[in-house]
C-alpha positions in Angstrom: 0.1 0.3 0.4 1.7 3.4 -0.6 0.2 5.5 2.0 0.9 8.7 -0.4 -2.2 7.6 -2.2 -4.6 8.0 0.8 -7.1 10.2 1.7 -5.4 13.0 4.2 -8.0 14.0 6.8 -6.7 16.8 8.3 -5.9 20.7 7.1 -2.8 21.5 6.3 -1.1 18.8 7.2 1.5 16.3 5.6 1.2 12.6 5.5 4.7 13.6 4.9 5.6 15.1 8.4 4.9 12.7 10.6 5.2 9.2 11.8 2.8 6.9 8.8 1.5 4.1 12.5 -1.9 3.8 11.9 -4.9 1.7 14.2 -8.5 1.1 13.5 -10.9 3.9 13.0 -12.5 3.9 17.0 -9.8 1.6 18.8 -6.7 4.9 18.5 -7.4 5.7 22.3 -7.7 2.5 23.2 -4.9 1.0 21.4 -2.1 3.5 22.6 -2.9 3.5 26.1 -2.5 0.0 26.0 0.6 -0.5 24.3 1.7 2.6 26.6 1.0 0.2 29.5 2.9 -2.5 27.7 5.8 -1.3 26.6 6.7 0.1 30.5 5.7 -3.5 31.8 8.2 -4.9 29.7 11.0 -2.1 30.2 10.7 -0.8 27.0 12.1 2.5 24.7 8.2 3.5 23.7 6.6 5.8 23.7 3.1 6.8 21.2 0.6 9.4 21.2 -2.8 9.8 18.9 -3.0 12.9 17.2 -6.3 15.0 15.3 -5.9 13.2 12.3 -6.9 10.1 10.1 -6.8 8.5 6.7 -9.1 6.9 4.9 -8.0 4.3 2.1 -10.3 3.1 -0.2 -9.1 -1.4 0.0 -8.3 -0.8 4.0 -10.7 1.5 5.6 -10.3 5.0 8.1 -7.4 4.6 10.3 -6.8 7.3 13.0 -3.1 7.9 12.8 -0.7 7.9 15.7 3.5 9.2 16.1 6.2 7.3 18.2 9.3 8.1 20.0 11.8 5.2 21.4 13.4 2.2 19.7 12.3 0.8 16.0 11.7 -2.6 16.8 9.6 -2.1 20.4 7.3 0.2 18.4 7.2 -2.8 15.3 6.1 -5.8 17.6 3.3 -4.0 19.9 2.0 -2.8 17.0 1.8 -6.6 16.2 0.4 -7.5 19.6 -2.6 -4.1 19.8 -3.7 -5.5 16.1 -3.9 -9.1 17.7 -5.6 -7.9 21.3 -8.3 -5.4 19.9 -8.2 -7.9 16.3 -8.3 -4.7 14.5 -5.9 -3.9 11.5 -3.1 -1.1 12.7 -0.8 0.5 9.0 3.0 -0.1 10.0 4.5 2.4 7.3 7.9 3.8 7.2 9.1 1.7 4.8 10.9 2.6 2.1 11.9 1.0 -2.1 14.3 -0.7 -3.2 14.9 2.6 -6.1 15.4 5.1 -2.9 18.9 3.2 -2.6 19.6 4.7 -6.3 18.0 8.4 -5.6 16.1 10.5 -3.3 12.7 9.7 -3.4 9.1 10.7 -2.4 7.2 7.7 -1.6 6.5 6.0 1.9 4.6 2.9 1.7 3.3 0.7 4.4 1.8 -3.1 5.2 -1.8 -2.6 6.4 -1.9 -5.2 9.1 -4.8 -7.5 10.9 -2.9 -9.6 14.1 0.5 -11.4 12.2 -1.4 -11.5 9.1 -0.1 -8.5 6.1 -3.6 -7.9 3.9 
């Protein structure tokens, strides 16, 4: 899924300026709170915060976007765990194409997951 093709529903904000991780609409605050609590329990360096914007995709529905600071491995692991726990779709972003190595490219890609499955 190419994130540049999504519709951004917040005024005057580009997706490129934000972290490209998302949680299925309606589960954002629950999932972010759970991920922060889990990170504290496991003693991982991770903190997530929801922002007031969402994206709508043609094939996967709407997502509440969030930003995080800390360990990237912890972020990816926690988003998969949250997807399993709440049985929701999530966007795991930040992937670049192989062409990025050869030339500077503005495209960023993400995976939409539901649990351990990439959909």
